[in-house]
C-alpha positions as CSV (number, residue, x, y, z in Angstrom):
1,X,29.9,-12.5,-4.4
2,X,26.1,-12.7,-5.5
3,X,24.9,-12.3,-1.9
4,X,26.9,-8.9,-1.5
5,X,25.4,-7.8,-4.9
6,X,22.0,-8.4,-3.5
7,X,22.7,-6.4,-0.4
8,X,24.1,-3.5,-2.5
9,X,21.1,-3.6,-4.7
10,X,18.8,-3.5,-1.6
11,X,20.6,-0.4,-0.3
12,X,20.4,1.4,-3.6
13,X,16.7,0.5,-4.1
14,X,16.1,1.9,-0.5
15,X,17.6,5.2,-1.6
16,X,15.5,5.1,-4.9
17,X,12.1,4.4,-3.2
18,X,12.6,6.8,-0.6
19,X,13.3,9.6,-3.1
20,X,10.6,8.5,-5.5
21,X,7.5,8.3,-3.3
22,X,4.8,6.1,-4.8
23,X,2.0,8.4,-6.0
24,X,-1.8,8.4,-6.6
25,X,-4.1,10.7,-8.6
26,X,-7.2,9.8,-6.8
27,X,-9.3,12.7,-5.4
28,X,-10.3,10.3,-2.5
29,X,-6.7,10.6,-1.2
30,X,-7.7,13.9,0.2
31,X,-9.4,12.1,3.1
32,X,-7.8,10.3,6.1
33,X,-4.2,9.5,5.5
34,X,-4.7,9.0,1.7
35,X,-4.9,5.9,-0.4
36,X,-3.8,2.8,1.8
37,X,-1.4,0.3,0.4
38,X,-1.5,-3.4,1.0
39,X,1.7,-5.1,2.2
40,X,1.5,-8.0,-0.1
41,X,4.1,-8.6,-2.9
42,X,3.9,-10.6,-6.2
43,X,2.3,-13.9,-5.2
44,X,-0.2,-12.1,-2.8
45,X,-1.4,-9.4,-5.2
46,X,-2.0,-12.0,-8.1
47,X,-4.1,-14.0,-5.5
48,X,-6.4,-11.2,-4.5
49,X,-4.0,-9.8,-1.8
50,X,-4.3,-12.9,0.2
51,X,-1.4,-13.8,2.6
52,X,-2.5,-14.1,6.3
53,X,-2.6,-18.0,6.0
54,X,0.1,-18.5,3.4
55,X,3.5,-19.9,3.9
56,X,6.0,-20.1,1.0
57,X,9.6,-20.7,0.9
58,X,10.4,-19.0,-2.3
59,X,8.4,-15.7,-1.8
60,X,8.5,-13.1,1.0
61,X,5.1,-12.6,2.7
62,X,4.7,-9.5,4.8
63,X,1.0,-9.8,5.2
64,X,1.8,-12.1,8.2
65,X,5.2,-11.9,9.8
66,X,4.8,-15.4,11.2
67,X,5.3,-16.6,7.6
68,X,9.2,-15.8,7.7
69,X,10.1,-19.1,9.2
70,X,8.8,-20.9,6.0
71,X,12.0,-19.9,4.1
72,X,14.8,-22.5,3.7
73,X,17.4,-22.4,6.5
74,X,20.0,-21.6,3.9
75,X,18.0,-19.1,1.8
76,X,18.2,-15.5,1.1
77,X,15.3,-13.8,-0.8
78,X,15.2,-10.3,-2.3
79,X,12.0,-8.8,-3.8
80,X,11.1,-5.6,-5.4
81,X,8.2,-4.4,-7.5
82,X,6.9,-1.9,-10.0
83,X,3.3,-1.0,-10.8
84,X,1.7,0.8,-13.8
85,X,-1.9,2.1,-13.2
86,X,-4.7,3.3,-15.4
87,X,-7.7,5.0,-13.8
88,X,-10.9,6.3,-15.3
89,X,-12.7,8.8,-13.2
90,X,-16.4,9.2,-13.8
91,X,-18.8,11.8,-12.4
92,X,-22.3,12.9,-13.6
93,X,-20.7,15.3,-16.1
94,X,-17.3,14.6,-17.9
95,X,-15.0,11.5,-17.3
96,X,-11.3,11.8,-17.0
97,X,-8.3,9.3,-17.0
98,X,-4.9,9.3,-15.5
99,X,-1.8,7.1,-15.7
100,X,0.7,6.3,-13.0
101,X,4.0,4.5,-12.8
102,X,5.5,3.6,-9.4
103,X,8.4,1.8,-7.9
104,X,6.4,0.0,-5.2
105,X,8.4,-1.9,-2.6
106,X,11.5,-4.0,-1.8
107,X,12.3,-6.5,0.8
108,X,14.9,-9.0,2.0
109,X,14.3,-12.2,4.1
110,X,16.9,-14.5,5.6
111,X,17.3,-17.1,8.3
112,X,19.2,-17.1,11.5
113,X,18.4,-20.6,12.6
114,X,16.1,-23.2,11.4
115,X,13.5,-21.8,13.8
116,X,14.3,-18.2,13.4
117,X,14.1,-15.8,10.5
118,X,14.3,-12.1,9.8
119,X,12.9,-9.8,7.1
120,X,13.5,-6.2,6.3
121,X,11.2,-4.2,3.8
122,X,10.4,-0.7,2.6
123,X,6.8,-0.4,1.5
124,X,4.4,2.5,1.2
125,X,1.7,2.8,3.9
126,X,-0.4,5.5,2.2
127,X,-0.2,7.9,-0.7
128,X,-1.7,11.4,-1.2
129,X,-2.0,12.8,-4.8
130,X,-4.8,15.1,-6.1
131,X,-5.5,18.3,-8.0
132,X,-9.0,19.8,-8.0
133,X,-10.1,23.2,-9.3
134,X,-13.4,24.9,-9.3
135,X,-14.7,28.0,-11.0
136,X,-17.7,30.0,-9.8
137,X,-19.3,33.4,-9.8
138,X,-20.3,35.2,-6.6
139,X,-22.6,38.0,-6.6
140,X,-23.1,41.0,-4.3
141,X,-25.3,44.1,-4.3
142,X,-22.5,46.2,-5.9
143,X,-20.2,43.7,-7.8
144,X,-19.9,40.3,-9.5
145,X,-16.6,38.4,-8.7
146,X,-15.2,35.2,-10.4
147,X,-13.6,32.8,-7.8
148,X,-11.2,30.1,-8.7
149,X,-10.4,27.7,-6.0
150,X,-7.7,24.9,-6.3
151,X,-6.9,22.1,-3.9
152,X,-3.7,20.1,-4.3
153,X,-2.5,17.2,-2.2
154,X,0.9,15.3,-2.4
155,X,3.2,13.1,-0.4
156,X,2.7,9.9,1.5
157,X,3.8,7.7,4.4
158,X,6.4,4.9,4.1
159,X,7.1,2.0,6.3
160,X,10.5,0.7,7.0
161,X,9.6,-2.8,8.3
162,X,11.9,-4.9,10.5
163,X,10.2,-8.3,11.1
164,X,11.2,-11.5,12.8
165,X,9.5,-14.9,13.3
166,X,10.1,-17.9,15.6
167,X,8.9,-21.5,15.0
168,X,7.9,-23.5,18.1
169,X,6.1,-26.7,19.1
170,X,6.7,-28.0,15.5
171,X,3.4,-26.6,14.0
172,X,3.4,-23.0,15.3
173,X,5.1,-19.7,14.2
174,X,4.9,-16.5,15.8
175,X,6.1,-13.2,14.2
176,X,6.4,-9.4,14.8
177,X,6.6,-6.5,12.3
178,X,8.2,-3.3,13.8
179,X,7.4,-0.5,11.4
180,X,9.2,2.8,11.4
181,X,6.6,5.1,9.7
182,X,7.9,8.3,8.2
183,X,6.9,10.8,5.6
184,X,4.9,14.0,5.0
185,X,1.4,14.9,3.8
186,X,1.1,18.2,2.0
187,X,-2.3,20.1,1.4
188,X,-2.5,23.3,-0.4
189,X,-5.6,25.5,-0.9
190,X,-5.6,28.5,-3.1
191,X,-8.5,31.0,-3.6
192,X,-8.0,33.6,-6.6
193,X,-10.5,36.5,-7.1
194,X,-11.1,38.1,-10.5
195,X,-13.4,40.5,-12.1
196,X,-16.6,39.1,-13.7
197,X,-14.8,39.0,-17.3
198,X,-11.8,37.0,-15.9
199,X,-9.4,40.0,-15.7
200,X,-7.3,40.5,-12.6
201,X,-8.0,43.2,-10.1
202,X,-5.2,44.8,-8.1
203,X,-7.3,45.4,-5.2
204,X,-8.8,42.1,-4.6
205,X,-7.0,39.7,-2.1
206,X,-6.1,36.3,-3.0
207,X,-5.7,33.5,-0.4
208,X,-3.3,30.6,0.1
209,X,-3.1,28.0,2.9
210,X,-0.5,25.3,3.0
211,X,-0.6,22.5,5.5
212,X,2.2,19.9,5.9
213,X,1.9,17.0,8.3
214,X,5.2,15.1,9.1
215,X,5.0,11.7,10.5
216,X,7.7,9.9,12.4
217,X,6.9,6.9,14.9
218,X,6.9,3.2,15.2
219,X,4.0,0.7,14.8
220,X,3.7,-3.0,15.5
221,X,2.0,-5.9,13.9
222,X,1.7,-9.4,15.4
223,X,1.0,-12.6,13.6
224,X,0.7,-16.3,14.3
225,X,0.4,-19.4,11.9
226,X,-0.5,-23.0,12.6
227,X,0.4,-25.7,10.0
228,X,-0.7,-29.3,9.8
229,X,-1.7,-32.0,7.4
230,X,-5.3,-33.1,6.2
231,X,-3.9,-36.2,4.7
232,X,-0.6,-37.6,3.3
233,X,-0.6,-35.1,0.2
234,X,-2.5,-32.1,1.5
235,X,-1.5,-29.6,4.1
236,X,-3.2,-26.6,5.5
237,X,-2.2,-23.3,7.3
238,X,-4.4,-21.1,9.6
239,X,-3.1,-17.6,10.4
240,X,-4.1,-14.6,12.5
241,X,-2.7,-11.0,12.6
242,X,-3.4,-8.3,15.2
243,X,-2.3,-4.7,15.5
244,X,-3.2,-2.6,18.4
245,X,-4.6,1.0,18.0
246,X,-1.5,3.2,18.2
247,X,-1.0,6.9,18.7
248,X,1.9,8.0,16.4
249,X,3.6,11.3,16.5
250,X,3.0,14.0,13.9
251,X,4.2,17.4,13.5
252,X,2.1,20.2,11.7
253,X,3.4,23.2,9.7
254,X,0.7,25.7,8.7
255,X,1.2,28.9,6.6
256,X,-1.7,31.1,5.6
257,X,-1.2,34.2,3.3
258,X,-3.3,36.8,1.6
259,X,-1.9,38.8,-1.3
260,X,-2.7,41.2,-4.0
261,X,-0.6,43.2,-6.6
262,X,0.8,45.6,-3.8
263,X,1.5,43.4,-0.7
264,X,1.5,39.9,0.8
265,X,0.5,39.5,4.4
266,X,1.1,36.3,6.6
267,X,-2.0,35.5,8.6
268,X,-0.7,32.3,10.2
269,X,2.7,30.8,10.3
270,X,3.0,27.8,12.7
271,X,6.2,25.5,12.4
272,X,6.5,22.1,13.9
273,X,3.3,22.2,16.1
274,X,3.3,18.7,18.0
275,X,0.2,16.5,17.4
276,X,-0.6,12.9,16.7
277,X,-2.5,10.4,14.5
278,X,-4.5,7.5,16.0
279,X,-4.1,4.4,13.9
280,X,-6.8,1.8,14.1
281,X,-6.9,-1.6,15.6
282,X,-6.1,-4.2,13.0
283,X,-7.4,-7.8,13.0
284,X,-7.2,-10.4,10.3
285,X,-7.7,-14.1,9.8
286,X,-6.9,-16.4,6.9
287,X,-6.2,-19.9,5.8
288,X,-4.7,-21.9,2.9
289,X,-5.0,-25.4,1.8
290,X,-2.4,-26.8,-0.5
291,X,-0.7,-29.7,-2.2
292,X,2.2,-30.1,-4.7
293,X,0.1,-28.5,-7.5
294,X,-2.5,-26.3,-5.9
295,X,-2.8,-23.5,-3.4
296,X,-6.1,-22.1,-2.3
297,X,-6.2,-19.3,0.2
298,X,-8.8,-16.8,1.8
299,X,-8.4,-13.8,4.1
300,X,-10.6,-11.5,6.2
301,X,-9.4,-8.3,7.8
302,X,-10.9,-5.5,9.9
303,X,-9.8,-2.1,10.9
304,X,-11.8,0.2,13.2
305,X,-11.1,3.5,11.6
306,X,-14.2,5.1,13.0
307,X,-12.3,5.4,16.3
308,X,-9.2,6.8,14.7
309,X,-8.3,10.6,14.2
310,X,-5.9,12.6,12.1
311,X,-4.8,15.5,14.2
312,X,-7.8,15.2,16.4
313,X,-10.2,15.0,13.5
314,X,-12.4,12.2,12.3
315,X,-12.2,13.2,8.7
316,X,-14.9,11.1,7.2
317,X,-13.5,7.8,8.5
318,X,-15.4,4.5,8.9
319,X,-14.6,0.9,10.0
320,X,-13.3,-1.1,7.0
321,X,-13.7,-4.6,6.1
322,X,-12.0,-6.7,3.4
323,X,-12.4,-10.2,2.0
324,X,-10.1,-11.8,-0.4
325,X,-9.4,-15.2,-2.1
326,X,-6.8,-16.6,-4.3
327,X,-5.7,-19.7,-6.2
328,X,-2.3,-20.8,-7.5
329,X,-1.8,-23.7,-9.8
330,X,1.8,-25.2,-10.6
331,X,1.6,-28.2,-13.1
332,X,4.9,-29.7,-12.2
333,X,7.8,-27.8,-10.6
334,X,10.2,-30.7,-11.5
335,X,9.3,-30.9,-15.2
336,X,12.7,-29.5,-16.2
337,X,12.0,-30.6,-19.8
338,X,8.8,-28.3,-20.0
339,X,9.2,-24.7,-19.1
340,X,5.5,-24.1,-19.2
341,X,4.8,-26.8,-16.6
342,X,7.0,-25.0,-14.2
343,X,5.0,-21.6,-14.6
344,X,2.8,-20.6,-11.6
345,X,-0.7,-19.7,-12.7
346,X,-2.7,-17.4,-10.3
347,X,-6.1,-15.9,-10.0
348,X,-7.9,-14.0,-7.1
349,X,-10.2,-11.3,-6.1
350,X,-11.3,-9.0,-3.2
351,X,-14.2,-7.0,-2.0
352,X,-13.8,-4.3,0.6
353,X,-15.6,-1.6,2.5
354,X,-13.0,1.3,2.4
355,X,-12.2,3.5,5.4
356,X,-13.8,6.5,3.8
357,X,-17.4,7.5,4.2
358,X,-18.6,10.6,2.2
359,X,-22.3,12.0,2.2
360,X,-23.4,8.8,3.9
361,X,-22.0,6.6,1.4
362,X,-19.1,4.2,2.5
363,X,-16.9,3.6,-0.6
364,X,-16.8,0.1,-1.8
365,X,-13.8,-1.4,-3.7
366,X,-13.7,-4.7,-5.6
367,X,-11.3,-6.3,-8.0
368,X,-10.2,-9.4,-9.9
369,X,-6.7,-10.4,-10.6
370,X,-4.8,-12.8,-12.7
371,X,-1.0,-13.5,-12.8
372,X,1.9,-15.7,-13.8
373,X,5.2,-16.7,-12.1
374,X,7.9,-17.4,-14.6
375,X,10.8,-19.3,-13.1
376,X,14.3,-18.1,-14.0
377,X,16.9,-20.5,-15.4
378,X,18.6,-22.9,-13.0
379,X,17.3,-21.0,-9.9
380,X,14.5,-20.7,-7.6
381,X,14.1,-17.0,-8.5
382,X,11.0,-15.9,-10.5
383,X,9.6,-13.0,-12.4
384,X,5.9,-12.5,-11.4
385,X,3.5,-10.6,-13.5
386,X,-0.1,-9.9,-12.7
387,X,-3.0,-7.7,-13.9
388,X,-5.7,-6.4,-11.5
389,X,-9.0,-4.9,-12.7
390,X,-11.4,-3.2,-10.4
391,X,-13.8,-0.4,-9.3
392,X,-14.1,1.9,-6.4
393,X,-16.7,4.5,-5.3
394,X,-19.9,5.4,-7.2
395,X,-21.4,8.3,-9.1
396,X,-24.3,8.4,-6.7
397,X,-24.7,11.5,-4.4
398,X,-22.2,13.5,-6.6
399,X,-19.3,11.2,-5.8
400,X,-16.7,9.8,-8.2
401,X,-16.6,6.4,-9.6
402,X,-13.0,4.9,-10.3
403,X,-12.5,2.2,-12.8
404,X,-8.8,0.9,-12.7
405,X,-6.4,-1.5,-14.3
406,X,-3.0,-2.2,-12.6
407,X,-0.2,-4.1,-14.1
408,X,2.1,-5.4,-11.3
409,X,5.8,-6.6,-12.0
410,X,7.7,-8.4,-9.2
411,X,11.1,-9.8,-9.2
412,X,11.8,-12.5,-6.6
413,X,15.6,-13.4,-6.4
414,X,16.5,-16.5,-4.4
415,X,20.1,-17.3,-3.3
416,X,21.7,-19.9,-1.0
417,X,23.8,-18.7,1.9
418,X,26.4,-20.3,4.3
419,X,27.3,-22.9,1.8
420,X,31.1,-23.4,1.3
421,X,31.6,-24.2,-2.3
422,X,34.5,-26.2,-3.7
423,X,34.7,-24.1,-6.7
424,X,33.7,-20.3,-7.0
């Protein structure tokens, strides 16, 4: 009965996450496709976002689809996560702060054979969410006009991932993630004109432009892992991932209007214009070294965003690089008389050159993370909690520096399938 409850919970959670798109408040989400999300879950996030070279039978690892065969041949795993984020935005003038609460992701993983496994997940690819307003005075020979401009963006792109993995030649695993990408990015620009004292003028025209980009297409990510032993008590895994540059379909709706107190005129109204987005080539490599108590992992990934376009535009995109590392310590998973010895203790960090370059400055992002994995009573399930502290951007060249703290909560539910019980 429990397995059907998990499936039902997965379906309900899918409905919830699609209707409650994860959000952001960063002004940098105006560029490219918005703030990009990482595919890692509870264990990965606490270990700095590493996962390309990690294999774990108790957690789903969508960083590398080759990892799915690491699950037990009778196991069914369900994972979902929630994040709470605080961000402080600093400029050369006045700082501001924002709070966010998001239902982040969900996924299931299950075996078909000892050498074959599947995973299904719904995770965000990118998020757009910003609101910027400027107020200025414009002068002419005959008049002075107060101009207010506002820029608003919202929406995002989700990924519905169907992944599969095959184990072969004893030490190798190969996997594929097929991602159905869908969602919309909405950009609104408004210009309102007033008299110099701020009062409205019935004869001045105001301007509003609304762009909506609708994405719907399939993308693929490939992964391979090799596992072996360094000695009797220590093992290792080396992993690679690759995603080919892909042109995905996009449709653009554009509405431009001008108005005053007497009339509203439509300047442009284009509905469903066919276009495309070119996603970058993705490459990543990682490894992990482990024994019964420790896991150490490190990753490197690269994406050539400089050759990508969004509706034919480069949009301040640059090649991105990311380095991450993580450590997990488990004192004794069989110490049933001591709960604290069965807690997983994690730490990690990352440094990246983001895919956004503004005014000749490529944005940097760095963070440190710590986390705990609390085992649930009499099961292999766990509640994973982690906190991430980091910085992105700079106040140089009139840009914005973001200092953030993120609390991640992840629930990993583990059940055994295909076992005929004598008593139910």
